[in-house]
N, C-alpha and C positions, 0 to 999 in steps of 0.2 A: 453345410455354410454356401451362403448366397456371396458369392466372390467378389462380385461387382461394387453391394454393397457394402460392402467390407471396404474395398479399396476406397468407394467413394469416402466411408467415417473417416479412413487415416489419412488419404489424403487432407480432408477439410481436419482434422486435428493437425496434421503437421503447420500448415498453412494457420491455425490459430495461435500454435507455439509461437510459430514464428513472429506473428503481431505481436506479442505479449514480450518474447525476448525484445523487440523495437521499442516496446514502452520504455525501456529503461534508456533509450536516448533523446528520447521525450522528457522523463527526471531529470536526464545529467542536464538537458538545454534549460530547465522549470527553474532549476534551482543555480547553476552558476550565473543565471540571469536576472536572478531574482536577490542576488548579492556582492558583493562587492570585487571588483576586476584583482584583486590582491590576491584572493582567495580562489581562482578557478580550480588552478592544478590542485590542489586537498580537495576541494570539491570530487572534479574527474577519478583522482584518487579513489576514492572512497566508492564511486557508483562502478568503476571497473572491478574491485574486489569485493565489491557483493555478489558482483556476478559471475566471477570466477571463482572465490571463496563457496559461497553461495551452493554451486552447482555441485561442486566435488563434497560438499559438507553433507544434499541432501543423497550423492550418490554412495558416498561412503555407511549411512546410518538414518539418515532425514526420512527419505522414502519409505522403509520397512520399518520406521518407529511411527508415521503417519499415518500408516496403510500393515498396519500388523495381525491381518486376520483375526478380528473377535471371536470366538465359539460362543457359541450359545451358553448361556448360564454366566458370562463373564459382565464384570462391573464396565466392560469398558470406559477404565480408565486411563490404562498403561500397561503397552503389550510392545514387546520387541522381537520381531521375525529377522534379525540377526545383522549383520553386515553386507554392504555391496547388494549390486541387485541382479543377482545372477538369474537370468529369466528360465522359465520351463522351456519344455523341450521343444523347438518348432517358435520360440520370441514371444510365443503368446500360451494363456489356459484356456479351456473351455470356453469361459464366461469372455473374455476377452472376444473370441474367433466368433462368437453365437454375433455378427452384423454388428461387433464392434472394432476395435481398432488393434494395433501391436502393444505389447510390452513397454517396448519400447520408447515406442509413441506418447505413450503414459507419464513417463518415467518424465520426459522431456518436458512439458507440458505442467505435471506439477510441477516439477525445479525450479520451472521462471516462475510462477507461483508463489513458489520461496523466497525467491530473490527479494521480490515485493516489498515484504514486510518491510526489511533493512533497511531500503533505498526512503521506504518511508522516514525514518529516523534518519536520517542522512541530514535532507534537510532542512528538519526543526534542529539540527543542535550544528550547524553550520555555522563557522567564522570563528569558532572559538574549541572545539574538540580536539583533545590530542588522536593524534592520526590512532597512535598505537592503541589508545583504550577504546576507539571506537573498532578498528579490528577486533579486539578480541571481546568487547561486547557482541559484537553480530557473527561472530563464531557459536557463542553459547546460545545467544535467541534465536538465530536462525536454525542451527545443527538441533536445538533440544526444545525451547518453549515452543515455536510456531509447529511442528510437527505435532506433537503432543496435544495441542489444543485440536491440530484439524483432526486426529483422529477422534475424537470426543463426535465429532461430526461426518466427514467425511470416509473416516475410517469406521465408522458404524460403531461407534460408541455411545456412551450413557448420553449426547441429547439428540444423537441421530433414533434411539429409543425413547425420545419422551416425545420425539416429534417437532423437535427444533429443526430449523429450514432456515439455510443460507445460501441461495442458489450458488453465486459467484466467490462470493467472500466479501460483504462490507462489515462481518464481525471475523471472520475468522481468516482475513488478510489487510484490511484497513485497519477494523480497531486494533488487531495486534498489534501491526506496528503503531498507530495510534495512543495506542495507550504506554506505551516503552517511549514515544516521544514527548508525551507530558512529561513523566517521572525524569527522562533525561535534563529536558530545559527546564523543569525545576531544580533541579541540582545544580545546574550549570552556571543558572541564572545568566541575566541579560548581557548583551553585548557590551563593551563598555562605548558612551553615549546614546544609548537609547533609551536611556530612562533620564530623565531631570530629576533634580535633588525633590522636586514635591513629586515627585511619581510619578507625570504623564509622562506618557509612553511616546518618544519624537520617530518621526522616518526616517531608514536608512535605504534610500535609494537601493535600488541593485544597477550593475555595468549594464546590461543589455537586455530593455524588454521586450526587444523583438524576437532576441534570443531566446525569452520568457512565451511569450507568444506562440511560435511555432515549435516547442513542446508541449505544450499544450493540445497545441493542434495533432502532433505527433502522439501524445496519449492518446485522447478520443479516435484517432485512428483504433491504433492496439487496442483497446474496450472493446472494439469488434472480436479479435480475439479471444479478452478477458474471459467476456459474456458468452460470445457467440462459440467458444469451443467449448463451453461449462456445462452445453445443451450436449455434450459427447457422443454426438453422433452430427452427420448432416442432414437429419431431418429436415427437408424442405422447409416445413411449416412453422416448427418451433422455432430455427435456426432466424427464420426470417422473424418473426414476430420477437426475439429478442434483439437481434439489431436494432427495431425500429423501437421500442422503446428503454434502451439503451442510446440511442441517441435523440427522443423526443426528450429523454431525463437533462441529459447533457445543453441545450437550448432551451428547454425551461429551469435550467438551474443559473445559466447565467442573464435571463432574463428576471429573474426574482434577486439577485444579489444586483445589479444595476440601476433595477426599479428603487431599490429598498435604500442601496446606499448614495444615491440620489437622494433621497428624501431626508434620507442623514446630515451630510457632508455636503451636498449642493455642489457636485463636481460630476464628473463622469471617470470614472476609475476603472482604468482599464485590466489591469492586476484583480480586481477584486472584480469585476467582468470576467476573469478568468479563472478566478480560482470556486467563484459560483456554478461554471460548466464543467471545473472536477468535481463539484461537490451535488450536482444531478447526477455525472458518473458513478459514485460512489452511495449514493442514495438510491439509485434504482438494480444496484447489483445485485443484492439479498433474493429480490423477487421477479427479476427480470423475464422470468417463462414466466411469469402467475400475472402480470398484470396487462389491461389494454392498454391503446394506446392515452385513453384519456388519462388514467390511474398513473399513465409514465409524468406527463406531463403533469399532473400535481404533486408526485413526490419528487417531482425535480423542482419544479417552481418552489415547493416551502424543503427542500436543501436550498436553496440559491440564501433564501432568508435566511435561513439559519447560518450561512458562512458569515454575511454580515453581521450579525448579533453574536457568535462566538468570536468573529478576528476583535471583536467591542471587547469581550471576555476574556478574552485573552491576555487584552493592554491592559484591564482594568486590574487582572490579578498578578501584575506585572509579572508577566513569563515572557520571554521573547523568544518569539517564531517566525524566522524573517521568511518562511516561504509560504503561513498559514497554514501547515501540515497539521497539526491538532485537529484546527475547523474542518477543514477538507476531509480529513481520514476516518477522526477517531470520532468527533459528532456527528457530521454526516453517516459515518457506515452505525452507529449508534440507531440514527432518525432510519435509515434503509431496514435496520432489520426488523424495529419496532413496527417498518410501514407495513410489512408481511399481515399483520395481525390486524392491520386497519380496513388495506387494498386487494383487492386480487381474491382470487380464487380461494385462497386458507383466513380471508377475514374473520375475525370472530375474537370474542375475550379471551378462551380459553389460548386457542395461539398466541393472542399479544403475550397473555401470560407467559407460556411457554419462551416467545422471545424475548422478553424480559427478565427471566432465568439465565436464559443462555450468555442472555451480556454480562450480567450481572457476575458470572460464575468466571467466564473469562476474564471477564475484566478482574476481579480480583487477583487471580492466578497473574495474568501479565502484570500487571501493579507489581504485586510482592515480588513476583520472578526477576522483573526488570530493577528493582530496588535492589534486590541482595547485589545482584551483579556489579551495580553504576558501584552502590556505596563500596563493595570492596575493591573497584576501584581507583575509588578517588581516595581510598586510604592507604593503596598502595602506591601503584604507580600515577596515580591522581585522572584528572579528568581533563581539567583546563589548562591553555597553555598560559604563559606569565604574559604579563600586561605589553611588554615588547612587542613579541611573539605576534599579539592580536594586532597589535598598532600597525606594524610594518607588514604583516601579512604571514598566512601560513605560508603560503607558496614559496618565500623567499628560506623563510624557518625550517618549514620540515621537511622541504622538496626541493632546496638550494636553484629554483626552476623559475622565471617569469611565462605566465598563459604566453603573451605578446608580448613579440617582441618590437624594439623601436627600429630596429634595421640602419641603427647609427655604427659608422665604421669607427672604429678607434683606429687613431693613425698613429698613436704614442707604442 
């Protein structure tokens, strides 16, 4: 084993892990910025629960459900390697030691990914879901659904054997969260005042666009770890290429969204600009290591156009998505996955069809799983808060707290 190479790889993977962790700050800022002040505590509570609960679930059984060690001849659909993360002797296997990184680093890096899928749902259902129902859903979805899907590709399952390709998770992370978000907002219904009597969507402005902007910039930074860490080594050429394609796609996504939204709506909409950047990032994630800079720009720009069309479609369907999560993570996640068969080193009709099959299979599994869990919750504890609670804000009713003190002194 080359000790120097091993150390360099492991250090880079730990840095990437920290960057992915930092993305949760970005998600929190984005979500509270695009929603109303009266629900800030509620959204922050959900984000903190996702990180803490997601990591513990991944430790308890998620990691070994996602990487179960499928043997030759297995169908590659479901296998479980046991509870906990007891490491091999010395904290690494021979495979990890061979120029790679430690078992512990791998667990943390993958654990950060697991929490991201539930964070996507959090933004979509903001301002009207019961906190208890969201927590239960997160436990099931992050604990079971996400690692099972992940095992089909990253764990060496049947999609991997088919040749399905998803470098860093356009489908395995973003669409997995996006499908659940779509089902959840369909079952929840829109926020009070979102749709007029004639069905037209009305804007419900968020309380801090500066925070939302900071959130997107933090997410862009974190994506260097999300995609760059998915190289799974500190290989200088490939890591650098991935960071370049990631950044170019993000920039092009922002431009695509702002150009089309200006044509459609005759104004320079900052929130559409921001979601275009995120759409470009999601779009490049499946094939960031396969694309040239030119191809990355094309993928990102198309993702930006898709954002504008996707947001309009969601409104047309009378679905309420306060942060644009479905357009960003689901629709652009699908686009990014299919783009692997259109652009880059694997482009070709066979690869495109394989990518399509993967999207459909994972989509079907996620929709069915999310629907079952959410319908059970709706029939038992309920999904949505009462009208009065929604109007007055979830912070007061669910948490008995205000996010921002007025600093007034009660002298009585």
